[in-house]
N, C-alpha and C positions, 0 to 999 in steps of 0.2 A: 280386647281393648277397643277395637273398632266399634263394636256394638255398645260398649260403655260410653264412648264419645258421642255416638248417635243418640243415645238416651239423654244427652245433655250434661254429662259429667265433664266440666271444663278443666279439671285437674288431671285427667287421664294422660298418661305418657306411654309411648311404645318403648319397651325395654329391648331395643334391637338397633343395630347399626345399619347405615345405608349399605355398607359392604356386604353384610349378611343378607339383606334384602336382594341386592343385585346378584348374589350368588345363586339364587333360586327364583328367577324372575317370573316364570310361568306359574308356579305355585303361589307366590306372593300376590301376583296380579289377580289370580282367580279368587283369592280370599278377599282382596280389596274390592273387586268388582261385585262380588256377592253382597258385600255390606252396602256399597253405594247404590246398588240396584234394588235394595230391599224396598218393598212397597211402603210408601209413606215417607221415605227418606227426603225426597225433594231437594230444593235449593238449600234450605237450612242444613239438611244432613250433609250435603256436599261441603258446605262451609265448615261444619264441625270437623269433618275429616281433614280438610286443609289446615285448620287450626291445630289439630292433633299432630300433623306432620311438622308443623312449625315448632310447637312446644317440644317435640321429640328431637329437634335439630336434624331432621331428615330432609326437609323441603329443599334447602339450598344445595345440599350435596347431591340430591337426585337431579336437580336441574343442571348443576355443573357436570354431572356424569354424561349428559347428552352431548357434550363437547369433548368427551374423553378420546385420546388417541387409540384406545382399544375398541375395535368394532363390536365385540361381544358386550362390552360395558355400555356402549351407546345404545345398542338394541335393548339390553335389559332395562336401562333407564327409561327408554321410550315406552316400553311395555308397561312398566309400573306407573309412570306419569299419566299415561292414557287411561289406565284402569282407575286411578285415583281422581281423574278429571281435574288435574291441576291446570287452571286456565293459563298461567304464566308459561307453561311448557309448549303452547301451540306453535309459536313462531320457531322455537328451537326444533321441535319435532318436524315441522314443515321443511326446515333446512335439510333434514335427514332423508327426505324424498329424493334428493340429488346425491346421496352418499355414494362413494365409490364401491361400497360393499353391498351386494345384492340382498343379503339377509337383512341388513339394516334398513334398506329401502322398503322391503316388504313389511317389516315390523312397523316402520314409520307410518305407512298408509293405514294399516290396521289400527294403530294407536290413535291417529287422528279421528278415525271412525268412532272409536270408543270414547275419546275425549268429548266429542260432540260440541254443539253450540255454533253460533254464527261465525266465530273466528275460525274454527276448525273447517267449517264448510267453505269459507272463503279461501283458505289455504289449499284445500283439496281441489277446488275449481281453478285456482291459479296454477296448479301443477297438473291439470288434467291431461296435457299432452305427454307427460312423463309417466303416467300411471296406466297400466293395462285396463282396458275398458271394464272388464268384469270386476276387477279389484276396486275401481272407482265407484261403480254402482253399489257394491256391497258396503263400502265405506260411507257413501252418501246415505244409504238406507239406515245406517246406524246413527250417523251424526246429525242429520238434518231434522229440523222440526217441520210441522205441517206448513208453517209460514215460509220456511226456506224452500221446501219442495214446490210450493205454489209459485214463488218468485222465479225459481229455476225453470219451471215449465212455461211461465209467461214470457220471460225474457232471457232465454239461454244465450250464453256468450258465443257459442259455436254449435255446429251440428252434433259434434261429439258430446258436448255438455248436455244437449237436449236428449240424446240417446241415453246417457248415464242417468239423468233425472227421471226419465220415463221408466227405465228398468228398475230404478230404486223404488218407484211406486209399487211395482210388482213384488219386489222382495219384501216390502213392508206390509204386504197384503192389505193395501190401502183401499178399502171399499168405497170411500168417499171420492176417490179419483177415477172411478169407473166411467162416469159420464165424460169428464175431460179427456180421458184416454180414448174413448170411442170417437170423440170429436177429432182428435189428432189422427186416428187411424183412417177416418173418412175424408179428412181435409187434404186434398192433393197439393195444396200450397206448401205443406211440410215436406222436407226431403224424405225420400223413400225409406232410408234407414231408420228415421225417427218413427215413421208409420209402422214399419215392421216391428220395431221395439215396442210400440204401443200394443200390438197384437200379442206379443210375447208376454207383456206385463199383464194384460187382461186374462190370459190363460193362467198365469201364476197366481193372480188374485183369486180366480176361480168363482167369481160371483155370477150366479145364473142370470142376472139381469142384463148381462152383456151379450147373451146368446143371439138375440134377434139382430142386433147391430152387426155382429160378426158374420151372421148368415147373409145379411144384405151385401157385405163386402165380398163374400165368397161368390155370390151370384152376379154382382154387377161391376166390380172394380176392373178397370182395363189392364192393370198391372198383373201379369201372371204370378210374380213373387208375392204380391199382396194377397191375391186369391188363395195361394197355397198357405200363407201364414195365417190368414183369417180362418181357413178351413181347419188347420191344425188346432188353433185356439178354440174353435167352435166344438170340435170333437172332444177336446179335453173337458170343456164345460159340460157337455152332455154326459160324458162318462162319469163325472163327479155327481151329476144329478140322479143317476140311476140308483135304485135301491140295492143294497147289498144282499146277496143271497144268504138265506138262513142255514 
């Protein structure tokens, strides 16, 4: 039915209740996400999915479930709303980042990442002090557009936010950010943790064009930690560039 809706059939209706969806959130979210992420779905495809949920009288009940007294139901709703990229759910899911239940908090962060868009990125950054750094970087890598990443790198709200944005570039394998990341790694005006994160991101991206810049850091940077980080990143790049044995 999701594929039928994406194909433009505006009379399609899901013959399933919200309770049934919430009973198997992981499987349901996986099916929804596969449909939404299908090549060519785009903004129109997302809108068609939203309309399908509304016609099927699932939309409001899923949103209301985000405020359920049952933590399992809150987590299930967050997982499904994130997979379906329901924009109205962003503020509700962001509230769950402060949930007293650890499992709900973890699902909320992942769901904001899947939800994506400017609003989700803003909510993630507003809660950055409450989210473990590696979780924040993963969520940003999924949620942020190229424009969002550019803004976060140019004007980070904190050192921690800058580290998360830089690490997100690595997780996205963002080759277009190799030059800016090298600039951050070499610029001693940046806090050391941000520069270290830039080296790690460059190693994760794995683009050979960063090798010379990392090698210069290894040879000339006065910070021992930076020299070590640059050397590790440089070794990883060289290892990737070696031909595989036959």
